[in-house]
Backbone bond lengths (Angstrom), bond angles and torsions (degrees), N, CA, C in turn:
res aa  C-N    CA-C-N  psi(-1)  N-CA   C-N-CA  omega(-1)  CA-C   N-CA-C  phi
1 M - - - 1.467 - - 1.517 106.75 -
2 K 1.299 112.84 130.51 1.554 115.43 179.06 1.523 111.72 -143.16
3 E 1.305 118.08 122.61 1.438 118.27 178.01 1.458 111.53 -61.15
4 N 1.319 118.10 137.14 1.461 121.38 -177.51 1.625 105.70 -92.18
5 S 1.269 121.44 131.26 1.480 125.15 -179.63 1.555 109.05 -81.25
6 E 1.343 118.73 -18.36 1.438 115.98 -171.76 1.575 111.07 -82.40
7 K 1.401 110.79 82.58 1.451 115.74 178.99 1.439 121.39 -57.89
8 N 1.422 114.84 -14.44 1.357 118.69 178.75 1.487 115.44 -69.78
9 I 1.347 113.14 -14.26 1.469 120.75 169.92 1.503 112.99 -51.70
10 A 1.328 117.21 -37.17 1.439 125.60 179.90 1.568 110.73 -58.41
11 D 1.441 112.78 -38.56 1.526 116.74 179.23 1.536 102.42 -70.58
12 I 1.292 125.42 -46.39 1.425 128.40 -177.74 1.481 108.28 -55.38
13 A 1.291 120.52 -49.29 1.386 126.37 178.24 1.643 112.62 -57.01
14 G 1.405 106.53 -42.49 1.480 112.61 178.17 1.545 112.31 -60.57
15 D 1.313 119.51 -34.01 1.427 121.38 177.72 1.465 115.80 -68.02
16 L 1.316 113.45 -25.26 1.489 117.99 -177.68 1.513 113.24 -92.13
17 H 1.373 113.98 -22.08 1.514 116.10 -170.41 1.608 112.87 -91.99
18 E 1.221 110.30 130.19 1.532 116.99 168.03 1.521 113.48 -59.51
19 M 1.356 113.37 -29.82 1.451 118.70 176.28 1.490 111.82 -57.51
20 W 1.353 113.75 -44.71 1.502 121.41 -173.71 1.544 108.29 -58.07
21 N 1.260 117.90 -36.63 1.492 123.65 -175.67 1.497 112.78 -63.30
22 V 1.297 118.10 -24.61 1.519 116.68 -170.91 1.595 108.29 -104.56
23 L 1.361 116.29 11.06 1.471 121.25 177.60 1.531 113.21 -97.74
24 T 1.250 120.66 148.80 1.444 121.52 170.75 1.545 110.84 -74.80
25 D 1.286 118.32 168.51 1.418 125.27 176.49 1.559 111.89 -58.01
26 Q 1.364 113.93 -41.69 1.495 121.24 -179.29 1.559 107.98 -68.92
27 E 1.224 118.19 -37.76 1.528 122.26 -177.95 1.449 106.60 -72.96
28 R 1.245 122.45 -36.80 1.542 125.46 177.10 1.536 104.97 -59.42
29 E 1.320 113.05 -50.77 1.546 116.49 -175.11 1.452 114.37 -61.70
30 V 1.381 118.92 -35.18 1.385 123.56 177.03 1.569 109.55 -65.47
31 I 1.229 116.49 -47.52 1.477 122.30 177.46 1.586 107.87 -57.67
32 K 1.306 117.62 -50.56 1.468 119.02 -176.30 1.537 114.12 -60.70
33 Q 1.340 116.10 -35.83 1.432 121.82 -178.24 1.569 111.42 -80.34
34 N 1.210 116.58 -12.66 1.485 116.89 -176.26 1.466 114.94 -121.49
35 S 1.351 118.63 -1.11 1.399 121.28 178.05 1.488 114.31 -97.75
36 K 1.186 115.36 171.96 1.565 122.73 -178.47 1.532 113.26 -144.91
37 I 1.355 117.40 146.60 1.336 126.64 178.94 1.509 106.63 -106.86
38 V 1.432 113.79 131.97 1.521 112.32 -177.12 1.518 103.59 -138.47
39 D 1.346 109.83 137.35 1.424 120.57 178.32 1.569 111.41 -95.26
40 F 1.369 117.18 134.84 1.440 121.96 178.24 1.472 112.90 -124.69
41 K 1.382 115.49 138.67 1.342 124.08 -179.49 1.526 111.52 -75.08
42 K 1.306 116.02 163.88 1.520 119.40 178.80 1.565 105.24 -58.28
43 N 1.315 115.80 137.16 1.490 131.85 174.73 1.580 110.75 62.24
44 E 1.385 113.21 19.70 1.479 115.98 171.20 1.516 108.88 -82.90
45 V 1.384 110.78 140.09 1.538 116.15 -179.22 1.503 109.83 -79.84
46 I 1.389 115.63 137.06 1.403 124.39 -179.98 1.534 112.09 -94.57
47 Y 1.306 109.58 -41.75 1.591 116.01 167.21 1.566 108.15 -159.36
48 N 1.285 113.57 155.83 1.513 122.89 -178.10 1.489 114.14 -108.16
49 E 1.376 114.29 155.69 1.421 117.75 170.52 1.489 115.32 -50.66
50 E 1.273 120.56 144.91 1.481 122.42 176.69 1.537 117.75 78.55
51 E 1.412 113.74 -8.55 1.453 116.53 174.35 1.550 110.30 -71.33
52 T 1.407 115.46 154.97 1.476 118.90 173.88 1.512 109.34 -78.24
53 P 1.309 116.01 129.54 1.529 118.57 178.81 1.591 109.39 -75.89
54 E 1.283 112.63 132.38 1.471 117.53 177.90 1.572 112.43 -125.55
55 F 1.339 116.86 -26.37 1.442 117.44 -171.31 1.621 113.38 -125.02
56 L 1.238 116.13 150.19 1.422 120.17 166.36 1.567 100.95 -85.19
57 M 1.335 114.19 131.17 1.441 118.10 173.96 1.543 113.66 -111.05
58 S 1.350 112.67 141.42 1.480 117.74 175.91 1.405 110.37 -133.30
59 L 1.461 111.95 129.40 1.518 118.18 -174.64 1.463 103.34 -79.78
60 L 1.390 116.75 122.53 1.446 120.83 174.36 1.543 109.98 -95.98
61 K 1.327 120.23 -31.75 1.442 122.87 179.90 1.592 109.58 -153.52
62 G 1.352 113.04 143.55 1.416 117.32 177.99 1.574 115.28 98.46
63 K 1.308 119.62 -162.57 1.477 120.96 179.91 1.493 110.00 -140.46
64 V 1.424 116.54 139.14 1.325 121.27 -174.13 1.554 109.21 -129.24
65 K 1.337 118.59 141.83 1.465 124.70 178.63 1.541 107.84 -106.63
66 I 1.359 117.10 137.17 1.312 128.47 172.00 1.560 104.85 -104.71
67 Y 1.326 113.90 130.72 1.556 110.36 -173.11 1.522 103.62 -154.19
68 K 1.319 113.60 167.28 1.467 125.40 178.21 1.535 113.75 -136.95
69 N 1.233 112.48 125.84 1.522 115.81 -175.53 1.587 105.68 -77.14
70 G 1.397 108.12 137.60 1.422 118.53 -178.19 1.399 115.84 -112.34
71 V 1.330 110.54 -163.86 1.576 121.10 179.31 1.632 108.45 -64.39
72 G 1.288 118.17 138.70 1.418 126.64 171.03 1.595 108.14 71.86
73 G 1.291 119.21 22.55 1.423 120.68 174.86 1.586 113.60 84.07
74 R 1.297 118.08 -3.14 1.447 123.07 176.93 1.568 107.57 -75.39
75 S 1.358 109.63 146.36 1.502 116.28 176.65 1.487 105.23 -117.62
76 Q 1.323 108.20 151.90 1.488 122.16 172.73 1.481 114.09 -111.38
77 I 1.372 117.82 115.98 1.532 116.64 179.46 1.545 105.45 -79.03
78 I 1.344 113.44 121.89 1.425 120.77 -179.04 1.481 113.81 -83.24
79 R 1.344 113.58 -48.13 1.569 121.80 -177.68 1.442 109.97 -144.80
80 M 1.336 122.27 152.26 1.417 129.13 168.62 1.502 105.00 -111.37
81 I 1.394 114.04 130.71 1.423 116.76 -174.10 1.483 109.19 -107.47
82 R 1.339 117.86 137.10 1.494 121.79 178.42 1.482 110.55 -126.28
83 P 1.333 116.07 156.93 1.433 119.00 178.88 1.508 114.69 -55.79
84 V 1.274 130.46 135.84 1.491 121.07 0.07 1.510 111.47 -113.61
85 Q 1.296 115.63 59.67 1.506 123.32 -175.20 1.449 109.89 -78.27
86 N 1.473 114.09 145.99 1.433 124.09 168.32 1.515 114.81 -82.08
87 F 1.285 115.74 152.53 1.495 117.10 173.03 1.455 110.54 -160.53
88 G 1.291 119.11 167.70 1.462 124.51 173.98 1.549 110.88 82.21
89 Y 1.267 125.64 11.54 1.400 122.55 -173.77 1.542 114.71 -108.92
90 R 1.291 118.06 -16.84 1.433 124.15 178.38 1.478 112.10 -53.87
91 A 1.374 114.45 -50.16 1.506 119.47 -172.45 1.549 108.83 -60.07
92 Y 1.413 115.74 -34.57 1.449 117.66 -176.93 1.548 108.94 -68.19
93 F 1.317 118.18 -42.54 1.525 121.94 -179.75 1.409 110.09 -65.83
94 A 1.332 118.76 -31.66 1.528 122.24 -179.99 1.523 111.43 -85.87
95 N 1.225 119.31 -2.68 1.541 127.01 -176.59 1.505 111.31 54.09
96 Q 1.377 108.26 46.60 1.589 116.95 179.61 1.507 109.90 -124.56
97 P 1.357 116.66 161.35 1.480 120.11 168.22 1.469 105.14 -70.96
98 Y 1.347 116.56 167.97 1.449 121.98 171.65 1.462 115.00 -59.56
99 V 1.294 122.98 128.78 1.494 124.05 173.56 1.503 112.80 -96.63
100 T 1.323 115.55 -1.17 1.453 122.10 175.97 1.489 109.32 -130.99
101 A 1.338 116.10 178.20 1.478 121.88 177.35 1.535 107.06 -128.59
102 A 1.303 118.70 160.32 1.474 118.50 176.73 1.571 107.56 -136.24
103 T 1.336 112.14 142.32 1.454 120.73 -176.33 1.576 108.73 -137.25
104 A 1.322 117.45 138.41 1.437 121.16 171.72 1.533 109.84 -66.01
105 F 1.296 109.85 121.92 1.606 116.97 -177.05 1.541 106.13 -79.83
106 E 1.306 115.26 -29.46 1.506 119.43 174.13 1.527 104.07 -146.55
107 P 1.411 119.77 172.46 1.457 119.45 176.27 1.505 112.77 -46.82
108 S 1.374 116.62 124.08 1.435 118.49 -169.73 1.503 109.13 -135.49
109 T 1.330 118.97 152.56 1.445 124.76 170.39 1.597 112.27 -116.15
110 V 1.324 111.36 126.81 1.531 113.80 -174.15 1.535 106.55 -122.67
111 W 1.259 113.18 138.79 1.530 122.20 178.08 1.611 105.43 -102.29
112 F 1.401 109.05 120.53 1.510 117.04 -176.16 1.444 105.84 -105.90
113 I 1.350 119.74 124.19 1.411 129.59 174.14 1.559 112.29 -118.52
114 P 1.341 119.33 121.85 1.467 118.76 -175.83 1.480 111.06 -53.13
115 M 1.322 120.12 135.23 1.441 123.81 -179.01 1.584 110.25 -72.41
116 K 1.218 119.57 -22.98 1.459 124.69 174.13 1.479 109.42 -58.31
117 I 1.405 116.17 -48.23 1.445 121.38 176.86 1.512 112.01 -62.96
118 I 1.351 119.46 -44.61 1.388 126.13 174.33 1.509 113.97 -52.90
119 E 1.389 112.89 -48.94 1.483 119.25 177.44 1.531 109.88 -61.17
120 N 1.263 118.36 -47.14 1.506 120.27 -177.22 1.503 112.48 -58.48
121 I 1.401 113.01 -47.37 1.498 117.79 178.58 1.592 112.68 -62.01
122 A 1.370 112.03 -39.02 1.535 112.60 -179.18 1.482 111.23 -72.65
123 A 1.337 123.02 -17.05 1.422 122.14 178.67 1.556 110.01 -77.50
124 S 1.424 118.66 -17.97 1.427 118.13 -177.68 1.432 110.21 -119.80
125 N 1.311 123.67 -9.61 1.445 126.58 -176.65 1.563 105.94 -118.13
126 A 1.306 117.22 102.79 1.525 122.65 -178.82 1.530 109.39 -61.07
127 R 1.342 118.50 -47.51 1.378 120.75 -179.01 1.541 116.82 -56.44
128 F 1.390 112.34 -42.28 1.451 120.40 171.91 1.495 117.25 -62.00
129 A 1.423 116.22 -40.49 1.441 121.12 173.34 1.484 111.20 -61.15
130 M 1.408 115.50 -45.14 1.482 117.03 177.13 1.405 116.49 -62.76
131 Y 1.294 117.89 -30.52 1.514 121.83 174.26 1.561 108.33 -54.93
132 F 1.305 117.33 -50.43 1.504 119.34 179.45 1.446 119.85 -73.32
133 I 1.388 114.13 -24.32 1.479 119.30 166.00 1.538 111.63 -65.13
134 K 1.248 121.54 -35.44 1.437 126.13 176.09 1.419 113.77 -71.04
135 E 1.401 114.84 -39.48 1.464 122.17 -178.40 1.544 106.48 -64.65
136 L 1.341 113.48 -53.52 1.465 116.15 -177.55 1.520 114.54 -60.03
137 S 1.378 114.27 -39.11 1.543 118.69 -179.09 1.528 109.02 -64.46
138 T 1.314 117.42 -42.71 1.489 122.54 176.95 1.486 109.72 -56.26
139 D 1.344 115.98 -54.38 1.494 120.78 -176.92 1.462 109.76 -61.72
140 L 1.255 121.19 -37.93 1.554 123.56 -176.06 1.600 102.34 -67.16
141 G 1.285 117.56 -44.45 1.472 117.73 -176.54 1.544 110.50 -63.19
142 I 1.258 119.84 -46.84 1.346 122.89 171.66 1.534 118.07 -56.08
143 A 1.371 117.33 -43.48 1.467 121.10 175.98 1.486 109.85 -65.48
144 D 1.302 121.18 -40.48 1.477 122.87 177.02 1.546 110.23 -55.98
145 E 1.354 114.33 -50.97 1.447 116.13 -176.46 1.534 111.66 -63.26
146 R 1.365 115.70 -37.39 1.482 115.38 -177.54 1.495 110.49 -70.34
147 V 1.261 119.23 -35.01 1.500 122.65 -179.46 1.558 107.13 -61.43
148 V 1.347 118.26 -41.08 1.568 120.20 -179.85 1.478 107.57 -69.05
149 N 1.395 116.69 -48.06 1.498 117.89 -176.57 1.519 113.65 -63.81
150 L 1.392 112.65 -39.61 1.551 113.74 -178.02 1.552 115.85 -77.93
151 T 1.349 116.52 -6.41 1.423 121.10 179.95 1.526 111.09 -108.06
152 Q 1.352 116.24 -26.43 1.545 119.69 -169.72 1.512 110.03 -108.14
153 K 1.255 117.50 -24.72 1.486 118.85 179.20 1.499 115.84 -79.73
154 H 1.276 114.50 147.83 1.523 117.81 173.45 1.494 109.51 -71.35
155 I 1.376 115.88 169.59 1.415 120.12 -173.36 1.457 110.51 -58.84
156 R 1.390 124.68 -41.62 1.451 124.90 179.09 1.511 109.71 -57.43
157 G 1.273 115.25 -41.79 1.469 118.46 -170.84 1.513 109.99 -76.53
158 R 1.353 114.54 -31.68 1.444 116.08 174.75 1.541 116.84 -71.30
159 L 1.345 113.15 -39.82 1.480 114.92 169.13 1.521 119.02 -61.32
160 A 1.323 110.29 -42.63 1.464 115.82 -179.17 1.574 108.51 -66.84
161 E 1.300 119.60 -38.34 1.432 120.97 176.07 1.556 111.68 -63.73
162 S 1.305 118.29 -36.29 1.415 121.12 -179.61 1.559 110.50 -67.14
163 L 1.270 119.39 -40.56 1.383 127.26 174.00 1.497 113.44 -59.58
164 I 1.325 117.20 -45.02 1.406 123.77 172.35 1.417 113.60 -61.86
165 F 1.346 118.84 -45.75 1.412 124.02 176.59 1.620 114.51 -61.73
166 L 1.342 114.42 -35.61 1.539 112.68 172.22 1.474 113.52 -72.16
167 I 1.413 119.12 -30.11 1.395 119.28 173.82 1.523 113.75 -62.34
168 E 1.353 112.86 -46.98 1.528 119.58 -179.44 1.497 111.48 -64.89
169 N 1.324 118.70 -30.94 1.438 119.23 -179.62 1.447 117.15 -87.97
170 Y 1.409 120.30 -32.98 1.496 123.65 -176.14 1.483 113.20 -118.68
171 G 1.331 118.29 -11.01 1.426 121.02 177.34 1.600 111.58 75.83
172 L 1.269 112.52 -166.11 1.501 118.77 -179.27 1.518 111.49 -118.19
173 E 1.287 114.68 158.31 1.501 117.09 -179.65 1.632 107.32 -74.81
174 E 1.302 116.92 -175.02 1.448 121.24 -176.17 1.445 113.35 -61.55
175 D 1.343 120.85 -24.54 1.507 120.07 -179.42 1.569 108.79 -79.68
176 G 1.286 118.78 5.11 1.488 121.94 171.74 1.566 111.39 67.74
177 A 1.351 113.35 14.14 1.531 113.44 -178.07 1.488 113.51 -137.28
178 T 1.396 118.12 -34.18 1.448 119.79 -176.85 1.585 109.01 -81.02
179 I 1.314 111.45 131.77 1.492 117.68 177.10 1.464 110.45 -66.77
180 N 1.361 116.32 130.68 1.421 118.59 -172.15 1.576 116.22 -85.85
181 I 1.343 112.14 50.03 1.469 126.23 170.00 1.449 110.17 -160.03
182 Y 1.365 114.48 137.33 1.484 119.91 -179.42 1.409 111.82 -110.18
183 L 1.357 114.39 103.75 1.494 122.08 -179.59 1.516 110.88 -93.75
184 S 1.321 117.54 145.15 1.486 123.57 164.14 1.566 107.86 -65.18
185 R 1.254 113.62 158.94 1.505 117.60 175.23 1.380 111.57 -62.44
186 E 1.469 120.79 -31.22 1.387 127.35 -178.84 1.631 108.52 -69.22
187 D 1.308 113.87 -42.46 1.464 117.26 -177.56 1.537 108.67 -70.72
188 L 1.312 118.60 -38.87 1.448 119.57 177.55 1.552 111.52 -64.16
189 A 1.356 115.63 -34.65 1.447 120.76 174.45 1.515 112.67 -65.41
190 N 1.349 113.57 -38.81 1.449 114.65 -176.84 1.563 110.94 -77.46
191 L 1.279 114.25 -22.40 1.489 115.74 175.78 1.605 112.28 -76.12
192 S 1.444 108.95 -26.76 1.442 113.40 -176.94 1.566 115.33 -100.82
193 N 1.344 111.88 10.78 1.463 113.52 -179.19 1.589 116.60 58.03
194 M 1.313 115.68 47.42 1.442 119.87 -177.24 1.516 106.99 -148.81
195 T 1.274 117.83 165.54 1.409 127.19 178.92 1.522 106.86 -70.17
196 T 1.369 117.80 154.07 1.473 124.47 174.69 1.514 111.61 -52.28
197 S 1.365 113.13 -50.34 1.426 121.27 -176.74 1.467 112.86 -59.34
198 N 1.321 117.08 -42.50 1.566 120.85 177.35 1.470 109.05 -67.16
199 A 1.416 120.81 -34.21 1.507 117.74 177.33 1.450 110.48 -67.40
200 I 1.368 120.66 -39.92 1.447 123.38 -179.43 1.594 109.92 -60.65
201 R 1.297 112.78 -49.52 1.512 121.23 179.36 1.499 110.72 -55.63
202 T 1.344 116.93 -49.17 1.460 121.79 -176.42 1.526 110.93 -66.67
203 L 1.304 116.35 -41.06 1.486 119.98 175.10 1.407 112.01 -59.10
204 S 1.379 118.20 -40.11 1.513 122.15 179.95 1.516 110.91 -65.83
205 T 1.319 117.35 -37.23 1.487 124.37 178.93 1.526 106.75 -68.81
206 F 1.314 121.36 -37.42 1.488 122.04 178.71 1.489 108.90 -70.07
207 V 1.247 120.34 -31.06 1.501 127.07 174.60 1.573 108.23 -64.92
208 E 1.336 114.07 -50.46 1.432 116.31 -176.01 1.623 114.09 -66.77
209 E 1.351 111.87 -25.97 1.424 118.99 173.56 1.501 113.16 -87.36
210 K 1.289 117.29 2.67 1.527 122.68 169.40 1.607 105.65 67.43
211 I 1.314 115.34 32.46 1.463 119.53 174.10 1.497 113.03 -89.62
212 I 1.318 116.88 -34.83 1.491 128.48 171.19 1.442 111.57 -135.29
213 S 1.333 116.03 168.14 1.470 122.61 162.82 1.577 108.49 -133.23
214 L 1.290 114.03 156.49 1.468 117.64 -171.56 1.481 109.35 -121.77
215 D 1.319 116.34 144.89 1.504 119.27 177.97 1.610 101.41 -147.21
216 G 1.419 113.57 87.64 1.406 119.10 -172.38 1.588 112.03 68.65
217 R 1.303 109.40 -119.98 1.495 114.18 175.58 1.504 114.13 -92.43
218 K 1.289 114.57 -5.23 1.509 120.59 176.85 1.521 111.27 -79.92
219 I 1.324 113.06 131.01 1.471 123.04 178.52 1.564 107.58 -116.77
220 K 1.366 109.46 119.10 1.413 114.09 179.21 1.586 107.76 -106.11
221 V 1.291 117.34 127.76 1.502 120.50 -177.21 1.537 108.24 -89.43
222 R 1.318 115.96 117.97 1.433 121.85 -178.58 1.494 113.74 -95.96
223 D 1.368 120.30 -28.91 1.441 130.07 -179.78 1.460 108.68 -135.97
224 K 1.315 116.09 85.90 1.422 117.75 -176.94 1.613 109.78 -75.57
225 E 1.254 118.95 -30.80 1.453 121.66 175.84 1.521 111.12 -58.75
226 K 1.346 115.37 -44.78 1.426 120.18 179.01 1.531 115.24 -64.58
227 L 1.358 111.97 -37.52 1.426 121.59 178.30 1.529 108.61 -61.60
228 Q 1.340 115.37 -48.03 1.421 122.16 -174.27 1.638 107.50 -64.60
229 K 1.382 114.72 -36.04 1.439 117.21 178.17 1.501 109.05 -65.88
230 I 1.250 119.17 -46.43 1.454 122.94 -176.81 1.595 107.46 -59.74
231 S 1.311 115.35 -43.17 1.504 123.68 179.51 1.529 106.48 -60.15
232 R 1.301 116.46 -46.63 1.495 118.08 -171.25 1.553 112.73 -74.65
233 I 1.312 118.22 -37.99 1.516 117.32 179.41 1.531 113.00 -83.07
234 G 1.392 114.62 -13.62 1.438 116.55 169.27 1.527 112.08 81.15
């Protein structure tokens, strides 16, 4: 973890954020003066479970995974964060410690804004408060849907849904087929609520059925329509 001295990144982030548009000039200046930009190395922890939340975090560059450690040392990936999404603030509003952890999936840059400042602005700026109500409502809807899918779908459906989820979050590379994120088999299993061995077997089956092709951690989607169908029928 290394604090980034390029404070102008806050301005760049502001140009990207819908949040920035509902702030007054004075509120923006308060955030600029009190926020910090931090660079994280690949696999570096951003926050741990049970820590006290203090900051709104916004991913400016890179990829971050939100996960929860479970029974037997297995972890479940809850969300994958992409630029310029906010994260880490729900626990503060709920007056709780973190129930998840966050790790940089690749070298990442995160904007930290003190939650006390966020709370103060929300108390006097209705549009700013509504922004977070919408953010939390969207996140809750996505979480509810994933809980149902990860508990009711069969293994093939869960893995297919995870691949579609990654495409929707990170897109495809210039070839229009390779998913623009390289996950280990263990991470893909943790995202799909299955064992690593089941993830490996199911990926091999998808390769045999010419739905995808594999090159190390690269996954190329050859038949997106069929992948969507498997995800849909579960």
